[in-house]
Every structure is written in C-alpha cells, then in structure tokens.
N, C-alpha and C positions, 0 to 999 in steps of 0.2 A: 911706338912709344912704350917705354918700359914702366913697370909698376911704380917706380920711384917718382915718376913724372905726373901721375894722376892727381895726387894731392895738390900740386902746383896748379894744374888746370882747373881743379875744383875751386880753389881760392880765387883764381882769376874770374871764374864764372860768377862767384858770389859778388865780386867787386864790380865787374863791368856789365853783367846781365841782370843781377838781382839787386844791385845797389846797396849791399850791406855796408854798415858803418865800418870804418877802418879798424876801430878797436875790437869789434866782433871778429873781423877777419884775422886779426893778429892773434886773438885768443884761440880761435878755431885752428889756426895754423900750428900753434904750440901743441894743442891737444892731438892733432893728427900726426905730427912728427913723432910724438911720444908713442902713440898707438902703433904706427908703422914700424918703429924700432922694435917694439915688443912682438909684433906679428908681421914679419916681412912677407908672409904668404896670405896677406889679408884678402886677396881676391878670391881665395878658396875657402874662407871661413864659413862655418855653419851658424845657424841661429843659436845652437847650444853653446858654441864657443864664444859668441858675443855675449851671451848671458853670463858665462863664466868670467869674462872680462869685466862686465858690469859689477859682478859680485866682488871682484878684487878692489873696486873703487870705494867700497863701503866705508873705509876709514876716513875718507875725505869729507869736507864740508858738503852738505846737501846741494848747495848752489854750484859748487865745482863739479860734482857728479852729474848734475842736470845739464850743465854746459857741455861737458865732455861727451855725454851720450847724445845730446842734441847735435853736436858736430858730427858724431859718428852716423847718426840717422840721415842727416843731410848729405853726407859724403856718399853713403851707399845708395841713396836715392838718385844722386847724380850719376854714379857708376851704372845703375840699372837703366836710367833714361838714355844714357849714351851708349847702351848696349855693350858695355864693357864686361858686365856680368849678366848671366841669364836669369838669376833670381836675386831678390833683395832680402838678405837674411836679417836686416835691421828694421824691416817694415813695421813690425809689431813690437819692437823693443820698447818697453815701458820706461818712462822717465819718472824719477822720484818726485813725490808731491812735496813742494816746498812750503815751509811754514809761512803764514801770512805775516809780513812785517810792515808795521805802520811807519811811515817816514818820520824822522825826528825833525821837528820844525822849531825855529827860534820864535819866541814871542815877538809881537810887534815892538814892544819896548826894547828887547834885546837887539832886534834888527836895527832900530834907530840908534842905539848906542854904538853898534859896530860901524854903521855908515857915517857916524859923526866923529869917529876916532881922529885924534889930532895928528899933525905932522905927516899927512899923506900928500903925494904929488897929485896934480890934476888927473894924470893918467890913471893912477891907482884908484882914485876916488871914482872916476868915470867907469872904470872896469867893474868895481864892486856895485855901483849903482845899477849897471846893466845886468849883472848877474841876478840881482834881486828884481828890479822893476820889469825886466823882460823875461825873467824866468829861464835864463840861458844855461845850458850845459857849459862846462869849461871849454870843451872842444869847439862849441859854437861861438863862444866869445873870442877865442884865439883865431878862429877862421873868418871873422868879420872883415870885410874889405872896406876901404876908405869910402867907396861909393854906396855902401849899404845903409848908411845913416842919413836920414832926411830930417834936418833940424827945423826946416820950415813947417812941415806937416807933423813933425814929431812922431815919425814911424821908423822902424828898423826892419831891414830884410835879413832873415836868418836862414842859414842852410843847416837843416837838422839831419837826423839819421836817415840813411838811404838817399842822401842828396836832395831831400824834399825841402822846398822853400816855404817859408811862412812870413807873414807881415805882422809885426807886433807893435803896439803903441809904446812910446817913450814917456816916462813920467817927467814932470817938470824938473825935479832935482837931477835926474839922469841926463836930460837934454842940456841943462845948464853946465853940468860937470864935463860932458863931452865937448861942448862949445869952448869952455876954458882950456881944456886939454889941446884941442886943435889950434887954438889961437896962440897959446903961450908955450907949448912944449913941442907938439908934433911939427908945427910950422918951422921950427928952428933946426930940424934934422936935415942932414944932407943925404941925398939919394935914398929917400925912404922907400921901403917895400910897399906893396899894394895893401897890406893888412891895415886895419884901423889902429890897433894897439901895437906899438913898437918899443923896442928897447932903446937905450941911449945911442946905440950904433946903427939904428934904423932897421933892425931886423924884427921879424914877427915874434911876439911873446910865445912862450911854450906853456903847456898845461901845468908843468911842474912849477913854473914861476908863479902862475896864478894860485896854485895850491899853497905855495909858501907865503904869498901875499895875504891870503885869507887867514892862515894860521897866525901870522905876525899881527895882523890887525885885530883879530879876535883877542889875542893876549893884551894888546894895548887897550882894548875896550873892557878888559877885566872879565871876559867870559871864560868860565872854567870848563864848560862843556865842550865836547868834541865838535868843532865846526869845520866844514869842508866847503868847497865851491858849490856842491850839490845842495848843501843846507839852504842856500838862498832860494833855489828853485822850489824845494819842498815848502819853504816858509811862504813864498809868494802864493803858491796854490792854496795853502791852508788859510792864509789871511784873506784871499779873495773869497773863498767859500764862507768863512766866518762873517764876512761883510756883505753877504747876500748874492754873490756871483753864481750863475748857474753852471752846471757841469760842462755843457757844450762850450761856453765861453772860455772856461779854464782849459779845456782840451785844445781849443784853437790856439790859445796863447802858448801853451807848453809844447804843442806840436805832437801830441800823442796820436799814434795811428789808431789805437784801440781805446774806446772810451772806458773800458773796464780798468785800464791803467789809471785813468783820472779819478774814477769813482772811489779809489782808496782814500782820497783826500776828504770825501764826504764822511767816511768813517772817522777820520781824525777830527773833523768838525763836530761830529756827534759826541765824541769823547769830550771835546771842549764844552759842549752844551751840558753834558751830564755834570762836569765839574762845577760849572757856574750854578747849575740848579741845586746841587748838593750844598754848595757853599752858602747859597741864599737861605737854606733851611737851617744849617748849623749856626748861622749868625743871627737867627731870630732871637729877640729878647725873651 
C-alpha cells in the first residue's frame, strides 16, 4: 500500500469501525487531502514540522483550525496504531481553545409564529414540527424511515451521530401533521422510497431542501433573525430547560453523547433568568 492510500483507509476506519458521522468524515477527508498535497512525505514528518503546519493555519477561523488539527491527530494516531509509523509526532499537538458560544434560540413566541406560517404543505409542516418537537438535526430528519414513526404511541426512532439510535416523544401537533402528510400526500406517491419525507417524485429530501424550507418559512413568518434547521434544536433545548426539564432528560432527547454539550443550555436558561429578574426590577413603580 502506498502513502496515498492511507488517508482512504483511515476514513474507512472512522466510518466502519468508529461510527463517525458522514459529515465529520467528509470534513476530515477534505482536511487530509489538503494536508497530504502540501506534505507528500507526511509519513516522515517530525513534531516540529507539524507545529510549523499548525502555525500556518493561524489565519483561519479557530473552529476550522481545531477541526483540521483534530483530523491530523486522529490520522497520525491511526498510522501509529497500525504500525505504519514507529512514533506519533502528533500525539501532543495542542488544539486551540475555542471561545464558548451560546446557541441562538428562538423565543417560544417566535417558534409558534414560524410553525404557524401559512401556505405550507402537510409535508413541510410535519418536517418543521419534527425539527422542533423532536430536536432533530437536519441529517436526522432526512434520514428518518417510514417505519421510524409510531403514531399510536407517539414516539419516533432517530438515528443520530455515530449511527446511535434514540427514541424521542412526538408532540401532539407534530403527530397530527405527520398523520395528515401520510394520509393526504405521501400515500399518493408512486414507488416511494423508504424515507419518511419525500419529494413529489418519491425521492428522499436533502438537507439543502430542508435548509431552504426553513429560510423560506422564517421569511413568511416575518422573522428577521438568521434561522437555520439547527435553530429548532437549540430552541427546543432552551425551552425545555426554561420550563423545568432536567439536564439528563434534555440530553436523552437531543442524543448528546456527553452531558457537557447539553449543559450549555443551562447557561442559556440562566441568562433568560437574569433578563427576567432585571426586567422585574426595572419595571417597579
């Protein structure tokens, strides 16, 4: 096997053995192809040379630098474990500390306006209801199969990152919208694919189409802020915590592997609490 084939084997390892999400593998693949083009003798690089490469990345956004170096560290760890290299020069390569960013959530009133936007098909309404009430990522929504929804028990089977499955409850509005979509739109399609949400020709929807749907509906609802499919997920988590849900429950619904990821929403909720508290005192007679 020549040096050009090792990145391919590494990406296959991430997919089939480690269960990495397809989008992560795609990003790591781009980063490694760029790296190998710059350093065709990457099997012989020293720690100092990798640090010099990291220094060259400084003009990029911190999140991009962190991802590129994370891909590099994982790649060299793979090469070392497979005994392709005798030492791992990236073992102690430091990743930049990323600034803590709080998710931008819609208010409950804004969410209601968006979900009540007029002139939507049942498919589109059901898709938006699921993005919010089940806290789905766009890739999870488009990956739903017809058999993943249980309208009798009002539960949904979701395949998240790393092919991990979770069961989440369906809200009454989401269940009603899905039922209408199945009865009045999906049932009329010829030779439908296995996915739950389909285009008019019976093919699975894409993440790009979901993104465009959210943008269009946000405009119809008169929301001027930047709204994306992930805004629904952030909003659900924030609303759950503001209404008394515990962190573990929110973690289970969102499918976070690490509870530290979920705890950021507690910070968002505390900010909400501070705003309410300050407003109460500024409005005193």
